[in-house]
LUMNUDREN-60130 format. One line per 5 residues: number of its first residue (from 0); their letters; for each residue x, y, z of N, C-alpha, C, O, CB. Coordinates in nm, 4 decimals. Glycine has a CB too. Layout:
// residues N
NUM	A	X:Y:Z:X:Y:Z:X:Y:Z:X:Y:Z:X:Y:Z; ...;
// end
This chain:
// residues 84
0	MNGKH	0.0845:-0.1168:0.0000:0.0000:0.0000:0.0000:0.0895:0.1237:0.0000:0.2005:0.1222:0.0532:-0.0964:-0.0006:0.1219; 0.0396:0.2286:-0.0597:0.1242:0.3449:-0.0810:0.1049:0.4562:0.0215:0.1550:0.5665:-0.0003:0.0993:0.3990:-0.2163; 0.0364:0.4330:0.1299:0.0195:0.5339:0.2324:-0.0983:0.6261:0.2110:-0.1311:0.7061:0.2987:0.1412:0.6137:0.2422; -0.1627:0.6163:0.0953:-0.2767:0.7019:0.0652:-0.4097:0.6328:0.0924:-0.5160:0.6903:0.0688:-0.2710:0.7464:-0.0788; -0.4041:0.5129:0.1407:-0.5256:0.4373:0.1670:-0.5831:0.4751:0.3032:-0.5103:0.4897:0.4014:-0.4977:0.2863:0.1605;
5	TAETV	-0.7125:0.4902:0.3067:-0.7780:0.5201:0.4331:-0.8037:0.3903:0.5078:-0.7897:0.2817:0.4516:-0.9099:0.5977:0.4105; -0.8408:0.4016:0.6324:-0.8745:0.2831:0.7115:-0.9890:0.2076:0.6461:-0.9936:0.0847:0.6515:-0.9117:0.3222:0.8561; -1.0817:0.2804:0.5843:-1.1970:0.2177:0.5189:-1.1534:0.1315:0.4006:-1.2035:0.0202:0.3844:-1.2965:0.3249:0.4718; -1.0611:0.1806:0.3176:-1.0172:0.1018:0.2024:-0.9350:-0.0185:0.2468:-0.9434:-0.1249:0.1855:-0.9356:0.1886:0.1059; -0.8568:-0.0035:0.3508:-0.7791:-0.1163:0.4036:-0.8737:-0.2230:0.4582:-0.8533:-0.3423:0.4356:-0.6806:-0.0689:0.5145;
10	EKYAA	-0.9755:-0.1803:0.5291:-1.0740:-0.2739:0.5834:-1.1503:-0.3441:0.4714:-1.1753:-0.4644:0.4793:-1.1721:-0.2005:0.6762; -1.1870:-0.2704:0.3682:-1.2593:-0.3286:0.2546:-1.1715:-0.4330:0.1852:-1.2192:-0.5409:0.1502:-1.3022:-0.2180:0.1539; -1.0445:-0.4011:0.1656:-0.9509:-0.4940:0.1035:-0.9391:-0.6213:0.1868:-0.9420:-0.7314:0.1318:-0.8129:-0.4282:0.0863; -0.9262:-0.6079:0.3169:-0.9135:-0.7240:0.4054:-1.0392:-0.8092:0.4015:-1.0308:-0.9320:0.4021:-0.8849:-0.6793:0.5491; -1.1556:-0.7457:0.3975:-1.2823:-0.8193:0.3920:-1.2926:-0.8960:0.2608:-1.3352:-1.0115:0.2597:-1.4025:-0.7232:0.4076;
15	RKSLA	-1.2541:-0.8331:0.1508:-1.2590:-0.9011:0.0203:-1.1615:-1.0185:0.0162:-1.1937:-1.1246:-0.0373:-1.2268:-0.8019:-0.0937; -1.0445:-0.9996:0.0719:-0.9450:-1.1074:0.0751:-0.9972:-1.2256:0.1558:-0.9768:-1.3409:0.1177:-0.8117:-1.0569:0.1346; -1.0638:-1.1977:0.2662:-1.1211:-1.3025:0.3494:-1.2324:-1.3762:0.2748:-1.2397:-1.4990:0.2800:-1.1748:-1.2432:0.4805; -1.3187:-1.3021:0.2056:-1.4262:-1.3650:0.1285:-1.3709:-1.4492:0.0139:-1.4224:-1.5574:-0.0142:-1.5214:-1.2584:0.0737; -1.2674:-1.4005:-0.0516:-1.2055:-1.4766:-0.1602:-1.1486:-1.6076:-0.1073:-1.1615:-1.7115:-0.1721:-1.0948:-1.3939:-0.2285;
20	RTMRE	-1.0863:-1.6035:0.0089:-1.0327:-1.7253:0.0704:-1.1464:-1.8210:0.1052:-1.1352:-1.9416:0.0833:-0.9504:-1.6911:0.1971; -1.2549:-1.7678:0.1590:-1.3719:-1.8497:0.1928:-1.4260:-1.9183:0.0683:-1.4591:-2.0368:0.0722:-1.4820:-1.7637:0.2584; -1.4354:-1.8444:-0.0430:-1.4860:-1.9037:-0.1676:-1.3957:-2.0159:-0.2165:-1.4445:-2.1196:-0.2614:-1.4991:-1.7966:-0.2762; -1.2640:-1.9961:-0.2083:-1.1707:-2.1009:-0.2523:-1.1879:-2.2276:-0.1702:-1.1730:-2.3382:-0.2222:-1.0258:-2.0516:-0.2424; -1.2192:-2.2121:-0.0424:-1.2294:-2.3271:0.0476:-1.3671:-2.3930:0.0474:-1.3831:-2.5029:0.1006:-1.1954:-2.2847:0.1871;
25	MSKEP	-1.4667:-2.3267:-0.0120:-1.6023:-2.3820:-0.0148:-1.6063:-2.5072:-0.1017:-1.5340:-2.5169:-0.2009:-1.7032:-2.2771:-0.0670; -1.6909:-2.6028:-0.0643:-1.7115:-2.7165:-0.1533:-1.7970:-2.6681:-0.2692:-1.8869:-2.5860:-0.2510:-1.7788:-2.8376:-0.0787; -1.7691:-2.7184:-0.3863:-1.8371:-2.6740:-0.5072:-1.9191:-2.7892:-0.5653:-1.8736:-2.9035:-0.5689:-1.7354:-2.6211:-0.6112; -2.0373:-2.7582:-0.6096:-2.1232:-2.8548:-0.6776:-2.1159:-2.8266:-0.8273:-2.1200:-2.7105:-0.8681:-2.2714:-2.8471:-0.6253; -2.1052:-2.9310:-0.9101:-2.1023:-2.9080:-1.0547:-2.2270:-2.8340:-1.1020:-2.3363:-2.8531:-1.0488:-2.0893:-3.0406:-1.1291;
30	HTVSH	-2.2087:-2.7506:-1.2013:-2.3122:-2.6722:-1.2672:-2.3757:-2.5686:-1.1741:-2.4963:-2.5439:-1.1778:-2.4190:-2.7642:-1.3214; -2.2893:-2.5083:-1.0898:-2.3318:-2.3975:-1.0040:-2.2358:-2.2812:-1.0234:-2.1276:-2.2966:-1.0801:-2.3371:-2.4406:-0.8541; -2.2769:-2.1662:-0.9759:-2.1896:-2.0493:-0.9781:-2.2033:-1.9783:-0.8443:-2.3138:-1.9566:-0.7947:-2.2244:-1.9535:-1.0971; -2.0890:-1.9428:-0.7872:-2.0871:-1.8631:-0.6651:-2.0401:-1.7239:-0.7028:-1.9496:-1.7083:-0.7848:-1.9948:-1.9269:-0.5551; -2.1016:-1.6225:-0.6429:-2.0579:-1.4858:-0.6678:-2.0707:-1.4045:-0.5400:-2.1491:-1.4360:-0.4505:-2.1397:-1.4215:-0.7820;
35	VTGSE	-1.9908:-1.2987:-0.5352:-1.9881:-1.2137:-0.4165:-2.0400:-1.0757:-0.4529:-1.9969:-1.0143:-0.5505:-1.8450:-1.2046:-0.3573; -2.1336:-1.0290:-0.3720:-2.1805:-0.8904:-0.3796:-2.1643:-0.8326:-0.2403:-2.2207:-0.8836:-0.1434:-2.3308:-0.8804:-0.4303; -2.0876:-0.7266:-0.2314:-2.0631:-0.6686:-0.0997:-1.9914:-0.7682:-0.0116:-1.8762:-0.8030:-0.0375:-2.1942:-0.6243:-0.0339; -2.0588:-0.8146:0.0927:-1.9977:-0.9121:0.1832:-2.0786:-1.0411:0.1878:-2.0729:-1.1143:0.2866:-1.9847:-0.8534:0.3241; -2.1537:-1.0696:0.0819:-2.2403:-1.1876:0.0783:-2.2016:-1.2796:-0.0366:-2.1879:-1.2355:-0.1508:-2.3874:-1.1462:0.0654;
40	ITTTA	-2.1840:-1.4089:-0.0052:-2.1562:-1.5101:-0.1066:-2.2874:-1.5805:-0.1388:-2.3571:-1.6288:-0.0495:-2.0469:-1.6121:-0.0581; -2.3198:-1.5856:-0.2680:-2.4417:-1.6522:-0.3133:-2.4037:-1.7613:-0.4118:-2.3216:-1.7386:-0.5007:-2.5409:-1.5510:-0.3781; -2.4622:-1.8790:-0.3972:-2.4405:-1.9889:-0.4908:-2.5744:-2.0285:-0.5501:-2.6711:-2.0527:-0.4780:-2.3720:-2.1105:-0.4213; -2.5788:-2.0347:-0.6833:-2.7018:-2.0722:-0.7532:-2.6693:-2.1736:-0.8617:-2.5545:-2.1873:-0.9040:-2.7716:-1.9476:-0.8140; -2.7721:-2.2440:-0.9057:-2.7563:-2.3359:-1.0180:-2.7393:-2.2540:-1.1451:-2.8038:-2.1506:-1.1628:-2.8781:-2.4329:-1.0297;
45	LEDDG	-2.6521:-2.3011:-1.2329:-2.6347:-2.2339:-1.3608:-2.7535:-2.2627:-1.4504:-2.8081:-2.3731:-1.4498:-2.5040:-2.2776:-1.4285; -2.7923:-2.1638:-1.5264:-2.9014:-2.1796:-1.6215:-2.8448:-2.2296:-1.7539:-2.7422:-2.1790:-1.7995:-2.9785:-2.0461:-1.6408; -2.9084:-2.3263:-1.8157:-2.8666:-2.3823:-1.9446:-2.7185:-2.4183:-1.9429:-2.6740:-2.4935:-1.8561:-2.8954:-2.2830:-2.0584; -2.6408:-2.3647:-2.0391:-2.4979:-2.3967:-2.0427:-2.4154:-2.3054:-1.9541:-2.2952:-2.3268:-1.9381:-2.4467:-2.3888:-2.1842; -2.4780:-2.2039:-1.8963:-2.4100:-2.1169:-1.8022:-2.3564:-1.9883:-1.8602:-2.3278:-1.8948:-1.7854:-2.3004:-2.1893:-1.7412;
50	VDHIE	-2.3418:-1.9806:-1.9924:-2.2800:-1.8631:-2.0542:-2.3628:-1.7378:-2.0269:-2.3092:-1.6376:-1.9795:-2.2640:-1.8841:-2.2057; -2.4920:-1.7424:-2.0562:-2.5768:-1.6245:-2.0343:-2.5820:-1.5861:-1.8869:-2.5831:-1.4679:-1.8526:-2.7185:-1.6505:-2.0862; -2.5852:-1.6862:-1.8007:-2.5894:-1.6621:-1.6553:-2.4626:-1.5883:-1.6107:-2.4701:-1.4901:-1.5368:-2.6042:-1.7969:-1.5771; -2.3474:-1.6358:-1.6557:-2.2202:-1.5721:-1.6205:-2.2148:-1.4307:-1.6775:-2.1722:-1.3378:-1.6089:-2.1008:-1.6558:-1.6725; -2.2578:-1.4138:-1.8027:-2.2582:-1.2807:-1.8638:-2.3434:-1.1833:-1.7836:-2.3047:-1.0681:-1.7638:-2.3092:-1.2883:-2.0077;
55	SLLER	-2.4594:-1.2294:-1.7376:-2.5466:-1.1397:-1.6604:-2.4822:-1.1015:-1.5268:-2.4986:-0.9886:-1.4805:-2.6834:-1.2063:-1.6356; -2.4097:-1.1937:-1.4654:-2.3377:-1.1613:-1.3420:-2.2245:-1.0621:-1.3689:-2.2011:-0.9716:-1.2888:-2.2816:-1.2892:-1.2777; -2.1548:-1.0787:-1.4804:-2.0456:-0.9888:-1.5155:-2.0948:-0.8459:-1.5385:-2.0208:-0.7503:-1.5154:-1.9742:-1.0397:-1.6397; -2.2172:-0.8315:-1.5830:-2.2732:-0.6988:-1.6099:-2.3144:-0.6260:-1.4823:-2.3307:-0.5039:-1.4838:-2.3929:-0.7109:-1.7023; -2.3313:-0.6976:-1.3736:-2.3732:-0.6354:-1.2473:-2.2513:-0.5734:-1.1784:-2.1553:-0.6431:-1.1457:-2.4421:-0.7402:-1.1534;
60	TEVWR	-2.2561:-0.4435:-1.1573:-2.1412:-0.3727:-1.1011:-2.1147:-0.4094:-0.9557:-2.0018:-0.3949:-0.9088:-2.1623:-0.2240:-1.1124; -2.2161:-0.4566:-0.8831:-2.1955:-0.4898:-0.7423:-2.1306:-0.6268:-0.7229:-2.0869:-0.6589:-0.6124:-2.3274:-0.4855:-0.6689; -2.1236:-0.7077:-0.8282:-2.0585:-0.8390:-0.8205:-1.9104:-0.8194:-0.8477:-1.8720:-0.7681:-0.9528:-2.1216:-0.9411:-0.9222; -1.8264:-0.8608:-0.7517:-1.6826:-0.8403:-0.7704:-1.6030:-0.9703:-0.7786:-1.4819:-0.9671:-0.8003:-1.6289:-0.7566:-0.6583; -1.6687:-1.0833:-0.7617:-1.6000:-1.2115:-0.7788:-1.7015:-1.3149:-0.8230:-1.8121:-1.3218:-0.7694:-1.5289:-1.2561:-0.6473;
65	IEPCL	-1.6631:-1.3962:-0.9220:-1.7501:-1.5019:-0.9747:-1.6673:-1.6288:-0.9872:-1.5568:-1.6267:-1.0415:-1.8130:-1.4616:-1.1132; -1.7215:-1.7402:-0.9362:-1.6545:-1.8697:-0.9488:-1.7549:-1.9743:-0.9955:-1.8315:-2.0270:-0.9147:-1.5898:-1.9124:-0.8142; -1.7555:-2.0051:-1.1257:-1.8429:-2.1116:-1.1735:-1.7787:-2.2483:-1.1506:-1.6563:-2.2614:-1.1508:-1.8750:-2.0919:-1.3226; -1.8613:-2.3474:-1.1314:-1.8153:-2.4860:-1.1205:-1.8877:-2.5643:-1.2296:-2.0086:-2.5865:-1.2223:-1.8430:-2.5469:-0.9758; -1.8127:-2.6053:-1.3295:-1.8721:-2.6688:-1.4472:-1.8308:-2.8145:-1.4563:-1.7240:-2.8536:-1.4092:-1.8317:-2.5947:-1.5749;
70	NDITA	-1.9170:-2.8938:-1.5173:-1.8811:-3.0338:-1.5400:-1.8700:-3.0614:-1.6896:-1.8675:-3.1769:-1.7322:-1.9851:-3.1282:-1.4752; -1.8633:-2.9551:-1.7686:-1.8571:-2.9667:-1.9136:-1.7474:-2.8740:-1.9658:-1.7584:-2.7519:-1.9539:-1.9947:-2.9326:-1.9787; -1.6431:-2.9307:-2.0226:-1.5303:-2.8501:-2.0699:-1.5724:-2.7562:-2.1815:-1.5161:-2.6475:-2.1941:-1.4169:-2.9400:-2.1179; -1.6697:-2.7950:-2.2629:-1.7164:-2.7083:-2.3718:-1.7753:-2.5798:-2.3152:-1.7474:-2.4712:-2.3658:-1.8213:-2.7813:-2.4591; -1.8565:-2.5913:-2.2108:-1.9143:-2.4720:-2.1480:-1.8039:-2.3869:-2.0851:-1.8084:-2.2641:-2.0923:-2.0195:-2.5118:-2.0411;
75	AVEIA	-1.7064:-2.4509:-2.0243:-1.5965:-2.3769:-1.9612:-1.5194:-2.2966:-2.0647:-1.4837:-2.1816:-2.0392:-1.5016:-2.4728:-1.8875; -1.4931:-2.3554:-2.1816:-1.4207:-2.2860:-2.2876:-1.5048:-2.1698:-2.3404:-1.4521:-2.0613:-2.3649:-1.3846:-2.3836:-2.4022; -1.6352:-2.1920:-2.3581:-1.7222:-2.0865:-2.4089:-1.7303:-1.9691:-2.3089:-1.7289:-1.8527:-2.3489:-1.8636:-2.1431:-2.4372; -1.7385:-2.0008:-2.1809:-1.7404:-1.8954:-2.0791:-1.6071:-1.8202:-2.0791:-1.6051:-1.6975:-2.0698:-1.7690:-1.9553:-1.9386; -1.4978:-1.8921:-2.0893:-1.3654:-1.8262:-2.0929:-1.3547:-1.7341:-2.2128:-1.3013:-1.6238:-2.2010:-1.2519:-1.9309:-2.0970;
80	DTVS	-1.4045:-1.7771:-2.3287:-1.4026:-1.6915:-2.4474:-1.4889:-1.5675:-2.4275:-1.4521:-1.4581:-2.4703:-1.4506:-1.7694:-2.5700; -1.6032:-1.5848:-2.3629:-1.6936:-1.4727:-2.3379:-1.6301:-1.3721:-2.2449:-1.6386:-1.2516:-2.2684:-1.8255:-1.5216:-2.2796; -1.5664:-1.4200:-2.1393:-1.5050:-1.3313:-2.0406:-1.3889:-1.2547:-2.1019:-1.3730:-1.1352:-2.0770:-1.4572:-1.4111:-1.9188; -1.3084:-1.3222:-2.1812:-1.1923:-1.2538:-2.2378:-1.2358:-1.1645:-2.3502:-1.1526:-1.0976:-2.4116:-1.0875:-1.3537:-2.2870;
// end
């Protein structure tokens, strides 16, 4: 950190880091997606192949982390192409 961060930004960073660690450690079910908004982790079933569902999450400005769990490599490649 460069010394210009307020206590609020440091706290926000620490909270996000903690949530990211929690998401990595969560058990994942195939064909679901977990996402974080603010300080809440939500896991839902993916709709269809998941591409449209992931795209809609990416468009939401309050979502800052998305972790899909797929059981189909074709869907994973299509989502990766969409994201990039």
